C-alpha positions, 0 to 999 in steps of 0.5 A: 446064692451059689458062689461056685458057679456062674448063676442064672444072671451070668448065664442070661448075660452069656446067652445075650452076648452069644445071641448078639454076636450071632446077630452081628455075624448074620447081619454081615453075611446077609449084606454080603450075599448076592441075590436078584434085584428084589433081594438087593432092594430089600437089603438096601432099604433095610440097611438105609433105615437101620443107618438112619435109626442108628444115627438118630440114636447116637445123635440123641445120646450125644445131646443127652450127654451134653445136657447132663454135662451142662445141667448137672456137671457130669462128664460125657461118657461113651457107650460100649461099642459092642452094645451099639453094634448089637442094637444096630444088628437087632434093628437091621433084623427087624427092618429086614423082616419088615421089608421082606414081608412088605416086598415078599422074599 
């Protein structure tokens, strides 16, 4: 293994972080852009679906933490906020693509 450079896994991690940051920025720009009524409806549906999926994911994570705390005596740990935001942005991108295909756009 080469100790002088970043290495393949480091480059892969940096690529994932950059892709995640770009996805988060794209999500914000996409939601802020003006458009016609059909586009606003597509963005609203994608946003709502993403919100429900994110809430379900966080709720399941909380329940899993409580279970591990009670059953195994482990401390409840929080998740990395950047990872949560990245997953929400990926979910939004998938939902937006689905609703664009469904309603045209």
